[in-house]
C-alpha positions in Angstrom: 134.8 103.6 111.8 134.0 101.0 114.5 132.6 103.7 116.8 129.8 104.3 114.3 128.7 100.6 114.1 125.9 101.1 116.8 124.6 103.9 114.5 124.7 101.6 111.4 122.9 98.9 113.4 119.9 101.2 113.7 119.9 101.8 109.9 117.4 99.7 108.0 119.9 99.0 105.3 121.9 96.9 107.7 118.9 95.1 109.2 119.6 91.4 109.7 123.4 91.8 109.3 125.6 91.0 112.2 127.7 93.9 113.6 130.8 91.7 113.5 130.5 91.6 109.7 130.3 95.4 109.2 134.0 95.9 108.7 134.2 93.4 105.9 130.9 94.6 104.4 131.9 98.2 104.3 135.2 97.4 102.6 133.3 95.3 100.1 131.0 98.2 99.4 133.9 100.7 99.1 132.1 102.9 101.6 133.7 106.2 102.6 133.2 108.6 105.5 133.0 112.3 104.6 132.7 115.3 106.8 130.6 118.4 106.1 130.6 121.7 108.0 127.5 123.5 109.3 125.4 125.0 106.5 127.5 123.3 103.9 125.6 121.8 101.0 126.1 118.1 100.2 124.4 118.4 96.8 122.0 120.6 95.0 118.8 120.0 93.0 119.8 118.9 89.5 123.0 117.2 90.6 123.6 113.6 89.4 124.1 111.2 92.3 125.9 107.9 92.4 126.0 107.2 96.1 123.5 106.7 98.9 124.3 108.4 102.2 123.8 107.4 105.9 124.1 110.1 108.6 126.6 109.0 111.2 126.6 112.2 113.3 124.9 115.6 113.1 121.7 116.5 111.3 120.8 117.2 107.7 117.8 118.9 106.1 116.3 118.1 102.7 115.2 121.2 100.9 112.9 121.9 98.0 113.1 125.3 96.3 110.1 126.8 94.6 110.2 128.7 91.3 110.0 131.9 93.4 113.2 130.9 95.2 111.5 130.0 98.5 113.0 127.0 100.3 110.8 124.4 102.0 112.0 121.7 104.4 111.0 118.3 103.1 112.6 116.3 105.9 115.1 116.4 108.8 117.6 113.5 108.9 119.3 112.3 112.2 122.0 109.7 112.7 121.2 106.3 111.1 118.9 108.0 108.6 119.5 107.3 104.9 119.1 109.7 101.9 119.4 109.6 98.1 118.4 105.9 97.9 115.4 106.6 95.9 117.2 109.0 93.6 120.0 106.6 92.6 117.4 104.0 91.6 116.0 106.3 88.8 117.2 106.4 85.2 118.6 109.9 85.3 119.8 109.9 89.0 119.2 113.6 89.0 118.3 115.0 92.5 115.0 116.9 92.8 116.1 118.2 96.2 118.9 120.0 97.9 120.6 118.6 101.0 122.3 120.8 103.6 124.1 120.2 106.9 122.3 121.8 109.8 125.4 121.3 112.0 128.8 119.6 111.5 128.0 116.1 110.1 129.7 112.9 109.1 128.2 110.9 106.3 128.8 107.4 105.2 128.8 107.3 101.4 128.1 104.0 99.6 128.3 103.6 95.8 124.9 102.4 94.5 126.5 100.1 92.0 128.3 98.3 94.8 125.0 97.5 96.5 123.1 96.1 93.5 125.9 94.1 92.0 127.6 91.2 93.7 131.3 91.5 94.2 133.9 88.9 93.1 133.9 87.3 96.5 130.1 86.6 96.2 129.4 88.0 99.7 126.2 86.8 101.2 125.5 90.3 102.5 124.3 91.6 99.1 121.0 89.7 99.0 120.2 91.1 102.4 121.2 94.6 101.4 119.0 94.5 98.3 116.0 93.2 100.3 116.6 96.0 102.8 116.7 98.6 100.0 113.3 97.4 98.9 111.9 97.9 102.4 113.4 101.4 102.6 112.0 102.5 99.3 108.6 101.2 100.4 108.8 103.2 103.6 109.9 106.3 101.7 106.8 106.0 99.6 104.6 106.0 102.7 106.3 109.2 103.8 105.7 110.8 100.4 102.1 109.8 100.6 101.9 111.6 104.0 103.4 114.7 102.5 100.8 114.6 99.8 98.1 114.2 102.4 99.3 117.3 104.2 99.0 119.3 101.0 95.3 118.3 100.8 94.7 119.8 104.2 93.7 123.4 103.9 93.3 124.6 107.4 96.2 125.4 109.8 94.6 123.4 112.6 94.1 120.5 110.3 97.7 120.3 109.4 98.9 120.7 113.0 96.5 118.1 114.2 97.6 115.6 111.5 101.3 116.1 112.3 100.8 115.9 116.1 98.6 112.8 115.9 101.1 111.1 113.7 104.0 112.0 116.0 102.0 110.6 119.0 101.4 107.4 117.1 105.0 107.0 116.2 106.2 107.6 119.7 103.5 105.4 121.3 102.5 108.1 123.8 100.5 111.3 124.1 103.6 113.0 125.4 106.5 113.3 123.0 109.1 115.5 121.4 109.3 116.5 117.8 112.6 116.9 115.9 111.7 120.3 114.5 111.8 123.8 115.9 109.1 126.2 115.1 110.6 127.5 111.9 111.4 124.0 110.7 107.9 122.8 111.5 106.3 125.7 109.6 108.5 124.9 106.6 107.6 121.2 106.8 103.9 122.1 106.9 104.4 124.8 104.3 102.7 127.5 106.4 103.5 130.8 107.9 105.5 130.5 111.2 103.7 133.4 112.8 100.3 132.0 111.9 101.3 128.5 113.0 102.5 129.7 116.4 99.3 131.7 116.9 97.3 128.5 116.1 99.3 126.4 118.5 98.5 128.9 121.2 94.8 128.7 120.4 94.9 124.9 120.5 96.6 125.1 123.9 93.9 127.5 125.1 91.2 125.2 123.8 92.5 122.4 125.9 93.6 120.2 123.0 97.4 120.2 123.6 100.1 121.4 125.9 103.5 122.4 124.7 106.9 123.7 125.7 109.6 124.1 123.1 109.7 120.8 121.1 107.7 118.9 123.8 104.0 118.3 123.2 101.3 116.6 125.1 97.9 115.8 123.6 95.3 116.5 126.2 92.2 115.5 124.2 93.0 113.1 121.4 89.4 112.6 120.4 88.8 116.3 119.9 92.1 116.7 118.1 91.2 114.0 115.7 87.9 115.7 115.0 89.9 118.6 113.6 90.5 116.4 110.6 86.9 115.7 109.9 
């Protein structure tokens, strides 16, 4: 387990907690590591959840299925990312989404009750964990608001401009890589992959961006921002 401590250090849940205390903390939380194979489902929409999860290795995708049976990617999770923390805080704890492994993954599972209730040893870590959970839930709310913002954008170029400008801001550079391939990006934006690729080519020809695979470079940020007006 110690080999994953650098990953946990990047997780917001462990912010402010010394790495030397992780072993005792994880034992106190009754945390367990579980392995999932590629394309294996961790849980489905409608399942009741009692644990939060942290990705230790591999990648997960969070899926939302429409009434017509179409699946849309809500998010891609990499090592150190958490999931289900918002679900376990609800009264029913029923998941509205499905989570699937995109490749072999290892997940750290922590019982929610062990986080919010102090143990018999009155560990000082619990106050920090609860405070960190509040921060995480706030950040998740920001992401949800962004997803809602994307839904209000009607044009393909508007959605792409919004996504690329946000990625540029998060990376602190006009040159960056995104974590999604073309199919995943189309699902995330809830658009046709073919139409999206066609629009990306147009944006490149218009001198707005340059791209290769998952690498992007914004050539004219001012004009790209005007796509949102």
